[in-house]
C-alpha positions as CSV (number, residue, x, y, z in Angstrom):
1,M,-13.2,-22.9,-12.8
2,K,-16.4,-24.5,-10.8
3,K,-18.4,-22.2,-8.8
4,A,-18.2,-22.4,-4.9
5,H,-21.6,-24.2,-4.7
6,D,-20.6,-26.6,-7.2
7,K,-17.7,-27.7,-5.2
8,V,-19.6,-27.7,-2.1
9,K,-22.2,-30.2,-3.7
10,A,-19.5,-32.2,-5.2
11,G,-17.8,-32.7,-1.7
12,L,-21.1,-33.7,-0.1
13,E,-21.7,-36.1,-2.7
14,D,-18.2,-37.5,-2.0
15,V,-19.2,-37.7,1.7
16,R,-22.6,-39.6,0.8
17,R,-20.7,-42.1,-1.3
18,Y,-18.1,-42.7,1.5
19,M,-20.7,-42.9,4.1
20,T,-22.7,-45.4,2.4
21,G,-19.7,-47.8,1.8
22,D,-18.3,-46.6,-1.7
23,R,-14.8,-46.1,-0.7
24,N,-13.5,-46.5,-4.5
25,G,-11.1,-43.5,-5.2
26,F,-10.6,-42.5,-1.4
27,V,-7.5,-42.6,0.4
28,V,-7.6,-42.8,4.1
29,H,-4.7,-42.0,6.3
30,E,-4.8,-43.4,9.9
31,V,-2.2,-42.6,12.5
32,A,-1.8,-45.0,15.5
33,V,-2.1,-42.8,18.6
34,P,-0.5,-44.3,21.8
35,E,-2.0,-44.0,25.3
36,P,-0.1,-41.3,26.8
37,D,1.5,-41.2,30.4
38,V,0.3,-37.6,30.7
39,A,2.1,-36.9,34.1
40,A,5.5,-38.1,32.5
41,I,4.9,-36.2,29.3
42,R,4.3,-32.9,31.4
43,G,7.3,-33.8,33.4
44,K,9.4,-33.7,30.2
45,T,8.3,-30.2,29.5
46,G,9.5,-29.0,33.0
47,L,5.9,-27.2,33.5
48,S,3.9,-27.2,36.5
49,Q,0.3,-28.6,36.0
50,P,-1.3,-25.1,35.8
51,A,1.3,-24.0,33.1
52,F,1.0,-27.1,31.0
53,A,-2.8,-27.1,31.0
54,K,-2.8,-23.6,30.0
55,S,-0.1,-24.2,27.3
56,I,-2.3,-27.0,25.7
57,G,-5.7,-25.2,26.1
58,V,-7.2,-27.5,28.7
59,A,-8.7,-26.8,32.2
60,L,-6.5,-27.7,35.3
61,G,-9.1,-30.2,36.5
62,T,-8.9,-31.8,33.0
63,L,-5.5,-32.4,33.1
64,K,-5.3,-33.6,36.9
65,N,-8.3,-36.0,35.8
66,W,-5.9,-37.4,33.1
67,E,-2.8,-37.7,35.2
68,Q,-4.8,-39.3,37.9
69,G,-6.5,-42.1,35.5
70,R,-10.0,-40.7,36.2
71,R,-10.1,-39.5,32.8
72,R,-8.9,-40.5,29.2
73,P,-7.6,-37.6,26.7
74,E,-9.8,-37.6,23.6
75,R,-8.0,-38.6,20.4
76,S,-7.0,-35.0,19.3
77,A,-5.4,-34.4,22.8
78,R,-3.8,-37.8,22.6
79,V,-2.2,-36.7,19.3
80,L,-1.0,-33.3,20.8
81,L,0.4,-35.2,23.8
82,A,2.2,-37.6,21.3
83,L,3.8,-34.7,19.8
84,I,4.9,-33.1,23.1
85,E,6.2,-36.4,24.4
86,K,8.6,-36.6,21.1
87,R,9.6,-32.9,21.2
88,P,8.7,-31.2,24.7
89,S,9.1,-27.8,23.6
90,I,7.0,-28.2,20.4
91,V,4.2,-26.0,21.7
92,Q,6.3,-23.0,22.7
93,D,8.6,-23.4,19.7
94,E,5.6,-23.5,17.2
95,L,3.1,-21.0,19.0
96,G,5.0,-19.1,21.6
97,R,6.2,-15.5,21.4
């Protein structure tokens, strides 16, 4: 078995190769993430703005900015919102008590 530093070194070499354009042997998975209608998605959950913001770990002001179109959720937030849109109870089901 390789030692940890050998694995890290090999991983860094992979990153260097990939970043310099050598994509041979790499598999890249891309997922199309739609632009969310945050207010509609929150509406599907039945949660108030404060409760929804808390459930997804964002500040209430951030949620309000998203809903009012002043800001756009980052990619990771859009992924979470897309999951919630498909299954409104996903956060509670998977992370609730």
